[in-house]
C-alpha positions as CSV (number, residue, x, y, z in Angstrom):
1,M,8.4,-17.8,-6.3
2,Y,8.1,-14.3,-7.7
3,Q,10.6,-11.6,-7.6
4,V,9.0,-8.5,-5.8
5,T,9.8,-4.8,-7.0
6,F,8.6,-1.6,-5.2
7,S,7.6,1.7,-6.5
8,E,9.1,4.9,-5.3
9,Q,6.0,5.5,-2.9
10,S,6.6,1.9,-1.6
11,M,10.2,2.4,-1.0
12,R,9.6,5.5,1.0
13,E,7.0,3.6,3.3
14,L,9.6,0.9,3.8
15,N,12.5,3.2,4.6
16,K,10.5,4.6,7.4
17,L,10.8,1.5,9.2
18,D,13.9,-0.1,10.7
19,K,15.5,-3.1,8.8
20,L,13.8,-5.8,10.9
21,A,10.4,-4.2,10.6
22,Q,11.0,-4.0,6.9
23,L,11.8,-7.7,6.7
24,E,8.7,-8.6,8.7
25,A,6.5,-6.3,6.4
26,I,7.5,-7.7,3.1
27,E,7.6,-11.4,4.3
28,P,3.9,-12.1,3.3
29,I,4.2,-10.6,-0.3
30,S,7.5,-12.6,-0.8
31,K,5.7,-15.9,0.0
32,I,3.0,-15.4,-2.7
33,R,2.7,-18.4,-5.1
34,P,0.9,-18.5,-8.4
35,A,-1.8,-20.7,-6.9
36,D,-2.5,-18.0,-4.4
37,L,-3.1,-15.4,-7.2
38,A,-5.2,-17.9,-9.3
39,H,-7.7,-18.3,-6.3
40,P,-7.1,-15.2,-3.9
41,R,-8.5,-15.7,-0.4
42,E,-8.2,-13.3,2.5
43,P,-5.7,-11.7,3.3
44,L,-5.2,-11.5,-0.5
45,G,-7.8,-9.9,-2.8
46,R,-7.9,-9.1,-6.6
47,F,-9.8,-6.1,-8.4
48,H,-9.8,-4.5,-11.6
49,R,-8.7,-0.9,-12.0
50,N,-7.7,1.3,-15.2
51,G,-7.6,-2.0,-17.4
52,K,-5.3,-3.8,-15.1
53,D,-5.8,-6.6,-12.6
54,L,-4.3,-5.4,-9.2
55,Y,-4.1,-7.3,-6.0
56,R,-4.4,-6.2,-2.3
57,L,-2.5,-8.0,0.4
58,R,-3.3,-7.3,4.0
59,A,-0.1,-7.7,6.0
60,G,-0.1,-6.6,9.6
61,E,-0.4,-2.8,9.7
62,F,0.1,-2.5,6.0
63,R,-1.8,-2.9,2.7
64,F,0.3,-3.8,-0.3
65,Y,-1.2,-2.9,-3.8
66,F,0.5,-4.7,-6.5
67,E,0.2,-6.3,-10.0
68,V,1.8,-9.2,-11.6
69,K,4.2,-8.6,-14.5
70,G,5.4,-11.9,-15.7
71,E,7.6,-13.5,-12.9
72,T,7.5,-10.1,-10.9
73,L,5.1,-8.7,-8.3
74,H,5.4,-5.0,-8.7
75,T,4.2,-3.2,-5.5
76,H,2.6,0.2,-6.6
77,Y,1.5,1.4,-3.1
78,I,2.2,0.4,0.6
79,L,-0.4,2.1,2.7
80,H,-1.2,1.8,6.4
81,K,-4.3,0.0,7.2
82,A,-7.5,2.0,8.2
83,S,-5.7,5.1,6.9
84,L,-7.6,7.8,4.7
85,E,-5.2,7.0,1.9
86,D,-6.0,3.3,2.0
87,W,-9.7,4.0,2.2
88,L,-9.5,6.5,-0.8
89,F,-7.6,4.1,-2.9
90,R,-10.0,1.3,-2.3
91,M,-13.0,3.6,-3.0
92,K,-11.3,4.9,-6.1
93,L,-11.8,8.7,-5.2
94,P,-9.4,11.0,-6.8
95,I,-7.5,13.2,-4.2
96,S,-4.2,14.9,-4.2
97,E,-1.5,14.6,-1.5
98,Q,-2.1,18.2,-0.7
99,Q,-5.8,17.4,0.0
100,L,-4.6,14.6,2.3
101,I,-2.4,16.9,4.2
102,E,-5.0,19.4,4.7
103,Q,-7.5,16.8,6.0
104,D,-4.9,15.5,8.5
105,S,-5.8,16.6,12.1
106,K,-2.1,17.3,12.8
107,F,-2.0,19.7,9.9
108,W,-4.8,21.7,11.5
109,K,-3.3,21.7,14.8
110,Y,0.0,22.9,13.3
111,L,-1.8,25.8,11.7
112,E,-3.4,26.7,15.0
113,T,0.0,26.9,16.8
114,L,1.1,29.5,14.2
115,T,-1.6,31.8,15.2
116,K,-0.5,32.0,19.0
């Protein structure tokens, strides 16, 4: 079994959940074995980005993006499935957090309330 570590972004996403939901969310990644990584099948996928082999694990409402570092699976990102952030990450499009906020419909609705 691998040890699983989390980036700051990943921890922020997990901390938004209650403890039980956190445990349920990380259960699939904590069960990954070397044989799974050698021959990834859905819900696990492998891709190459910036000179690194990265993996994507679909787990419920989340997508875990991680890399293998020896005996550790380091989770770089946890994104909600079907979110703009997830799509942009998969499509390799550069975008800032500010641009993501501006594209969010809640952002525009909030701006509209300021003019009333």
